N, C-alpha and C positions, 0 to 999 in steps of 0.2 A: 319337514321341520318348520318351514316358514308359512305354512298354510293359513294359520290364524292371523298372522300379521298381514299377509297378502290380502285376505278377505277384508280386513278393517281398512287398509290403505285404499283398496279399490272402492270401498263404500264412500270414503272421503272424496276421492277424485271424481266419482260419479256426481256427487253433489256440486262440486266446483264446476264441472263441465256443464251442469244444468243451469248455472247462473248466466243470465244474459250478459252482464258485465261483472267484473270483479272489483271489489273495494277492499280497503284495508281491513274492514270489519269481517267480511266473509272469508278473507284469507286467514285472519286470526282465528276465526271459529274452526276453520278446517285444520289449521296447524295445531290447535288445542287437541283435536281428535287424533292427529298424527302423533302428538307427544304421548297421549295415553296409550296408543297402540304400541309404541316403541318401549315404554316402561313396562307394559304388560308382557312384552316379548323378552323381558329381562335384560334390556340394554342398559348399560351403566348410566345413572341419572345425570352425571356431569356431561357425558357424551350427548345425551338427549338434549340437554339445555343448549349446548353450543350448536348442535345440529339444527335445531328449530330456529335459533337466532340467525344462522347462516342462510337458511332457506327464506326466512322472512325478509331479510335484507335484500335478497335478490328478487323475491316475488312481488314486492311493493314498488319496484322500479317502473318507470314510465313505459319501458319496452314491453313489459308484461301486461300491465293494466290497460294499455291502449292497443294491444295486439288483437287480431281478429279472433284468435282462439286462446284466450287467457287461461282457461282451465288446463288445456294441453301444455301450455308453457310452464305452468306450475308443476305438472307431472314430469316434464323434462328436467326442471331444476331439481326436483326430489331425486330423480334417477342419477343425475350428475353428482349430487351431494352424497348419495348412498355409495356410489362408486369411489368417490374421494375418501369417504370414511373408512372403507375397507382396503384402501391402498392404491387405487387407480389402475395400476398395471400389474400384470402377472410377474411374480418373483420366483425364479427357478432355484434349484440347488446351486450352491457355490462349490464347484469342483475344481477350483484352480489350485495349482501347486504341483509338486513333483509326485508322480505316481509311485506307489498307490496312495491316493488321497483317502482321508478318513471322514466319514459322516457319523457324528455322535448323536444317538437318540437318548433323550432323557425324559423323565416324567415320573409321576407317582405310580405306585403299584395299582394295577387294574385299569390303567388308562389305555392299554392296548399296544404297548411298545413292541413286544415280541412279534405279534401278528403284523404290525405296521412295518417292522424291519423286513419281513418276507415280502410284503406288498411293494415296498420300496425297491427291493431287489428285482421284482418282476418289472417295475417301471424302468429301472436302469437298463435291464436287458433289452427292453424295447428301444432304448436310446442308443444301443450298440455298445454299452459298457459291460465290463466283466466284474460283477459284484462278488464280495466275499463276506459272508455273514460271521459275526463274532459274538458268541454268547459270553457276556461279561457280568451276568447276574448270577453270583454264586450263592445267593441267600434264599431266593424263592425256590421251593421244592419243584423239581422237574422243569425249571426254566431252560436249562441247557438242553435237555432232551426235547423240549417243545420246539426250540429253534432248529435243532438238528432234523427233526421230523419235517418241519416246514421247508427247510432247505432242500431236503430230498424231494418234496412235492414240486417245488418250483425249479428243481435242477440247478441249484446254486451251491457251490462248496461252502462248508461250515468249518470253522476252526475247532479243533478237538480240545475244547476247554474241559476243565475238571473242577468240581466244587471245592477242592482243596487248594486251588490256585489263588493267587492275589489278582484282583481285577486289573490293576495297573500292569502287572506282568503279562496277563492274558492279552491285553491290547498291544503291548510292545511286541510280543512273540507272534501275534497274528499278522502284524505288518510284514515281518520276515517271511512268514508262511505264504502270504498273499503274493509277494514278489516271486517266490519259488513256483507258485502255481499260475503265474501270468495274469493275476487279477489286478485291476487298476482302481477299485473302489471298495474300501472297507466300510461295513455298516456295523457300528458298535452298539449292541443291545445292552445298555447299562442297567444297573439295579435300580429299583424304586422303593419307596416306603409308603405306608398308609398316610403319612403326612410328612411335610418337609422337616428335616432335622439336621443338626450340624454335622453328624457323622456321614450322612448321605452326601451333603454338599462338599465336604472335605475329600471324599473319595472321587467325586465327579471332577473337582478341580485338579486332583492328582492325575486323572486320566487325560484331562485336557492338556496339562503341562507336559505329559509324557509323549503324546502323539500329535499334538498341534493340529486338531481337526480342521478341515477346510470349512466345515459347516456344523453347527450344533442345532438340532431340531428338538423342540419340546413337543412331545405327544400329549395332548390334553383331551380329556373326555368332554365332548360338546354337551353331553347330558347334564353336566354339573353347572351349567350356566355361568353366573358371575364368578363362581369359585375358580373356573378355568382361567379367567382373566387375572385373578389374584395370584394363582399358581404361576402363571406366565410372568408376572411381575417379579415374583420371588426368584425364580430360576434365572431370569434375565439379569437381575442385580448381581448375582454371584458368578454367572457363567458367560454373560454377554451372548445370548443365543442369537442364531441367525434367522430363525423363523419358527413357525408353529405348524404342526399337523393336527387338525381337529379330527379326532376319531368319533365314530358313532353319529355322523351327521345324517344318517338315514333314520334316526330315532324320532321320537315325538317331543323332543325338547323344544323350548321356545326360540332358540336361535340367537339369543342376546350375545353370547360369547363371540360368534362370528362377526357381529357388528361392532364389538367393543375392543377386541384384542389389539388391533393395529393402532387405534387411537390412544389407548392407554399405555401400551408398552413401546410403541414405535417400531415393533417387529411385525413383519408380514405373515399372513397365513399362506403357506406354500402348497399344502395339499389338504384334502379332506378324505376321510374314510367313509365310504358309503355302503358298506356291507361286510359280511364275514369272509367272502371269498378272497383269494390272494390277488385277484385282478381288480378288487373293489377299492382302488385308490385313484382319486382324480386330482389333477392340477387345479389349483384355486385361481379363478379369474374374477376379480372384483366386479368388472363390468357385467359379466354374465350372471353373477349372483344377484346383482342389483336388478337386472332385467327379470330374473326369475321371481324375485320378491315382489316386484310390481306386476306380476302376471303377464309379462311380455314373452315368456318362453325363453328357450336357450337353443336357438337353431345351430349356432356354431358347435356346441358340444354334441348335438345330435349328429351333425355331419362328421365330426371327428370320430365318434363311435362307429358310424357306418363305414367310414374309410378304413378303420382298423380291422374290420372283419370281412369286408367285401373283397373278393378275388376278382380283379379286373378281367381276367381271361374268362372266368365263369360268367361274369356279368355280360360280356359280349356274346358268349354262347347262349345265354338265356334270352337276350334280345332277339337273336337269330331264330330261336325256337318259337318265341312268341309270334314273330312275324309269319312263320310258316305253320302256326297252329300245332306245334309239336311239343307243347308244354305238358309233360307227363306228371303223374303223382310223385314220381321219384324227384323231379325238379321241384315240385311243390314242397316236399319234405326238406330238400336241401336249402330252400329259401327260408323255411322256418328255423332251421338249425342256425343260419346266419343271424336271423332276428334275435334268437335267444342269446346268442353270444354278446349282443349289444346290451343286455340287461333286462330288468323288469319292464314289461309292457306298460305298466302304470307310470313308471318313472320316465320312459321314453315319451309317452303322451304329454307329460307335463312340460317337456321341452318345446312342444309345438305352440307357437304364439296363439293366445286366445283360448286354448283348451282349458286352462285353469279357471276361466271365467264362465265356462259353459256348465250350467247346473247339472244337466244330465251326466256329463263326464265326471263331475266331482262326486256325484252320488253313486256312480257305477263302480262295482267291484270287479277289477280286471283279474280273471283267473288265469295265471301263468301256467297252472297245471293242465289247462285245456290244450296248450301247445304240446305238452308231453304226451297227452293221450292221443292226439292226432298223429304225432310222430310214431307212437307205438303201433297204431293201427296200420300205417303205411309200411312199417317195418315187418309187420306180420303177413304182408302180401308177398306173393312170389314175384320174381323179376318181371315175368310176363304180365301179371295182373297190374303191376305199377305202370307198365308201358301201355297196356290196353285195358282200361278200366271197364269197358263195356262187357268183358267176359265174366265179370264178377256177378255170379248168380246167387240164389238163396243159400245153397249149401256152402259156397265159398265165403259168403258173408258171415255165416255162423262160425266157420273155421277161423276167420280173421278176428272176429270178436273174441273168441275163446283164447286165441294165441296172444292177443294184446291186452287181455284182462279188462275189456270194455264190453259194451252191449251191442246187439245188432242195430239198435236204434242209432247209436253213435256212429257206427260204420255207415249206415244209410245217410245220416246227416252230412258226413264228410263227403261222400260221393255226390250228394245233391249239391253241396256248396261248390265242389270242384267243377261239376257240370255247368253250373250257372256262371262261374268265372270264365270257363272256356267259351261259353256262348257270348259273353261280353267281349272277350278278346277277339272273337271272329268278327263281331260287329265293328269293333275299333279298326281292325285290319282292313275291312271293306272301305272305311272312311279314311284310312291312312293313319300311321302311327303319329303323324304330326298333330292330328286331331286330338289324340290322347294327351299329348304334351300341353296343348292349349287348354284342354279341359281341366288339367290338374293345376294350372297356374292360378294363384289367388288374386288375379286382377284381370 
């Protein structure tokens, strides 16, 4: 989403770092380009004006102009101001109060509320909570059935709403049902409209008064740009929302909403939707987003993704196998399965510092389907073949290719790559695993 903005900002910073010394003039020239880049990214013009003024005030100070690396100092200032603009610190859900607490999801029709409710349920389950999904949209056809289906997928109970029921009554009765089922967090999927109207707001105010939610989250479509900011303002004026979830952040919108919402509404972005799957909801960290925008990567999110899928016992077992050169194709497949759980390879690579600035990486199309094909090939092998790849002769390769829906050439390529990896592992083991660790460090 921020690719174009990142490119333009990095171009500006490259020029600033190339200056022997910085003056007020070349800082102003650079900030003019930053201003254009932000406006083009659909950031609110008033926010851009104040943002540039704040950066200039800090950048023309003596501690910057007289420093040994003035260009880098300016980048540091931009990073800090971007972080401040988006809220400085991570804001989580407000779940205080007597259980079961209620979290109310509001927003326009089509913003992704129902899918987001299921994603939020998955997030809460990982936090050790017991969510209860409540379909309170009795107007949109199949809205109730959609949430029931999603609840079944994520194994979260769903209140038995009926289109003939009153939305306020649904939320009241759901609270009683949640207590009976031992659930401690209600997720209220409320109705939306194609545009904000008085009838919608009156209904939402009625639900708020009836259940006193601990948090009200606006689900806004990031693809709508500044409209998302205007919508957030309108909902906040009537409902006093606790935060925003930006859906469709994996799209190709310009990203201005993410940079404007906190400054305009005073309400933080708490989560971002980054895909269609029910696990594609991420906590919003202003500092990490600023780092990503400036092309510095997002190592912390990368580590968190890895920790969420890595089995420590299996990791220790894998290390033992590598040390003894016992790493089989079966182990190879298991590792790929864990990598796929972390998400798109392209998205993971963007989290690595510097990758976004490497032209070859930016132009390269990462084929996530290749991992699926490799997995299919290994799954088509017998257990013995996965443990002893050397026995895979020509006829076996044909059978494996046919069984996996791939070609013999692809099977050959996999076996060749695996053999080369094992040769490298043997060399490393001869030099000691510590040598590998040193070789992988970026310094």
